[in-house]
N, C-alpha and C positions, 0 to 999 in steps of 0.2 A: 766648219760649218760650210755647207754648200751655199751657193749665191742664191737661190730660190728661197731657202730657208731664212736667210739673212734679211732678205727684201720683206718676206712676211713677218718677221718680228719688227723689222723698221717701221712697217706700214701701221701695225698693232699699236707699238709705242707711240707713234704719232697721232693715233686716234685717241688713246687715252690722254695724251697730253693736251690735244686740242679740245678734247671733250672737257678735260678740266679747266682749261682757261676758259671756255665758253660758260661752264657754270659758275665759276668765280667772277667773271663779266656780270653774268645776271644778277648774281647776288649783290655785286657793288652798285648795280643800277637799281635795285628793288627801291621801292615797288613801281613797277610799270604799268600795272591794271589794278582794277578794283580790288578789294579785300573784303572778305566774306567775315563777319562778326557773329559768331553762333551764341545766342542766349538761350539757355536751358529752361526758360519760363515764358510765359505768356506776356504780350505786350501791356505795358501801362504799369507794371509793378517795378520796384526799386532796382533790381538788376537790368531790367530794360532800360529805364530811364538813365542810369549810370553809363551803360555801355553806349548809349546814343550821344551822350555828352563826350565820351571819349572818342568816339567814331568821328564827330564833327572836328574834333582837334586834328585827328589824323588826315582828313580830306584837307583841312586849312593848310598844314605843313606840307603835305606830300603831293597835294593836287589830284588825288584819287580818291574815287569814291569809297565809301565803306557801307556794305550791304548788310543790314541787320536781318539775320535769319533766326525767328523765334521757333524752338524745338523743344516744346514743353512735354512733360510726362513723367511719371514715376519719380516723383520729388526732384526733377532735374537730371535724371539719370539717362534720358532718352538724348537730351542734348549733349551732355557730357559724353557719351558713346559715339555719338556724331564727331564731336571735336576730335576724340582720341583716334579715331579711323580717318580722318581726313588726310588729304596729301600734306606732308611735312615741307611745304616749299615756301611758305611765309606768306601764303595768300589766304589762309584760314587761320583765324585766331578766336578765341571765346572767352567767355565769361566764367569764372570760378567762384563759387560762394561757400559760405559756411555750411549750408547743407549738401551741396554736391561733393565737398570735398572732406568733411570732416564730421558729419552727421550720418550721411548714407552707408559709410561702412559698417555701422552698428545697426542698420534698418535692414538692409538687403544682403542676404547670404550669398547670393549668386551675381553680384554686382560685376558688370563686364567692363569696367575699368578700374585702374589703381590712381588713386589721387596723386601719388608721388611719380610711379614709373610711366604713366600713360602720357604725361605732358612735359612739354619744356615750359618752365614757369617763368613768366616774364616780370611780374611786379604785383603785389598788393596794390589795390587802388584806393579803397576806402572803408572807413569803419561807420556803421549806421546803427544808431540805437533804435531799438523796437519803442514803439509809443503805445501805451495803454489808452485805448479810445473806446469810449461807449455812445451809445445813441442817447441823444438829448431827452428822451422820454424816461431812461433809467433814473431812479430817485437816488442817485449819489453824486456828490460833489467831490470826492477825492478818494485816494487809494484806501484809507482806512475805512471809509463809508462802504466802498465797493466790496471789500473783503469781508466785512461784517455781513453786508446783503448777501453775497454768496454763500457765507456759512449758514444763514437763516433760510435759505432757498437752494439747498443741495441738488444738483442736476438740472435746475431750471433755466439757468442761463446758457445761451447758447453763443459760442464764439466760432468764428470762421478764419480759415487759413487757405493758403493757396494749395493745400492738398495735404493727405497723409504723410507725415514724416517731414513736412516742409518746416523751414527755419521758425516760422511763426507758430506752428503746431507745437515744436519742441520747446519754443520759449515759454509758450503758455502752459505747458504741462511742467515745466520747470517751476514757474509760478505757483502752480497748483500744489506741487510738492511742498514748495516753502511755505504757503500759508494755510497748507491743511484745508483746502477747499475742493469742491467737485463740481465741475461744470462740463457741458456737452459740446464735443467737437463736431463742427459741421465743415467738412473738406470740400473744396472747390476746385475747378480746373484752373487755376490760377488766382491771382491776388485781386484783380481788377473784379470779377464778379462777387468776390467776398466783400469787398467795399461797397459795391452797389448795394447788395443785400443790408449791409449794415446801415447805409444812408436810408433805406426804405423801412426799416424798424424789422426785417425779416429775423436777423440775428441781433444780440444785444450789445456785443463788444468783440474787439480784436485787439491783439498785440503784436503788432507787425512795422515792418521798415517805416520809418518817418516819410520818405519821398511820397508814399502812396496814401499816407492819410493826413498829414500835416496840413495840407490845403484846405481839407474839409474842417479841420479843427479850428483854423482860423477864421474860416467863413462862418462858423457857428453850427455846421450842419452835423458835428459830432464833438464829443467834449474829451478833450485830452486830460487824462489824470496822473500820468507819470512816463517817465522814460527809463528805458532798462540798463542804460549804461551807468558808470561811476560819477559821470558830471552833468549838470545842466546842460541843455542846448543854447548855443550862442544865439541861434536864431530866435528861441522863445524860451528865455529864461524863466518865464512865470511858471513854466511845468517842472514841478519837482521831479528828483529821480525816485524811483520805486523805493530804492534803498533808505533814502532819508524820510519816506512817507511812511515807512512801517515794516519794511521788510528787509532787514540790514543784510549788506553784504550781496544783495541781488544784482546780477549783471548777467544779461542775455544780450550781449552785442551782436549784431550781424556783421559780417566783412565780406568784401568783395575783391576778386583778383582777376587778373588777366593771363591766359595761357595760350599755346599753340601746340600742335601735336608733337609727340617726343621725336627726335630726329630733326627738327626745324634747325637750319643752320646757325651756329652760335653768333655770327655776326648779324644776322636777321634779328636774332632774339636780344643781342646788345642794342641795335637800332630802336626796336620795340620799347625796350625797358627805358632807354635814354628819353623818347619821346613822351612815354608815359609820365617820367618823372617831370618833364617840362611842362606836361598839362597840368599835373597836379598842383604845380609851383605857381602857375598863372593866377592872377587876381580874379579873372573872369571864372575860372573853374573853382577857384576857392569860394567866390561868393554864391556859386550855383550849388555847390555842396553844401554850405551853411545853411542857405535857405532850405534846402532839402533835409536838414537835420542830420548831416553826414560831415565827416572830416576827412581829409586827405591821409592817405598812409602809404607812402611809397616805401618800398623795399628794394633789397637785392632778390635775384632768384632764390638763392639760398636760404636768405631770411623767410621768404614765402614758403619753402618746403619745411622749415623748422618749425613755423606757425601752425601748419597744416598738422603736423605730428603732434604737438602739444593740445591743440584744440581737438583733434580727434580722440585722444585719451579722456579729456575734460567731458565731452559730450557723450560719449560712451557711458560715464557714469551716470549722466542724467538719464539717458535711455533706459538704463537697468533699473534705476530708481522708480521711473514713473511707468514702467512695464510697458513700453511703446511697442506695438507689433503693426507692421504693414503688408506683413507677407502672408 
């Protein structure tokens, strides 16, 4: 080998070596700037509320700001695509949700992200029970009366959700299948405007995540009839489960997780997982979740992926039975 070739190879090797050292150093010092948190739904809904709680914890721990970026549309697909295509440098994370990860694959034939392959899964965050709430003017006091009223007035009850194919839409469709009722879906561009119309009486009921409606139920501006999970809420034990109130076995629990774009360095993912678990173990976070009708659900990245797979199968069956189409 001539001297010039030797020097070229040496310089190239040094460049690769120092580049690797610089990259490792940057990862070790991470985070050194603000982190963007993509939320694939509008502000004010359950996903957004939870994202901001976790983001606040990150800021307190690392001293870096967390910028919440709401990217709603297509049942959360718009924001999910944005997360999948973001730089995999640890400075963009996002919220995953039962709808975006386990329902959308059955609704959208041209989904532009893969719930497993497109993301570096960090951890599940929480389980959130849907709450069946009605406008106070509706002449029903419990789940059994609600079902009877719906059966006597097929198609006359209007319910809102955050959009076609949203978790609230699917959960209510599952409820109708289980109870043999027929009610009319009114899709909104996000949960918040649907809640506003329920408060004003434009629609009659919703079945959606507790954080969005429990404060109104406690204030008396909505009436809570039942929760969709297997257990009563610790925060509101007076609200029965829908299963015990007349629909045996009914469970339409929402869940939320945190992800980053696939290719995000493993050590950064590990730091994020550790911090999420620390946040979920804190008394302040647990009290905040309980107040919103949620419970912490820390998992490993692999457990997160396994849950996505099993839930996708389960909700595909619901979508098929309810004959839900969004395209």
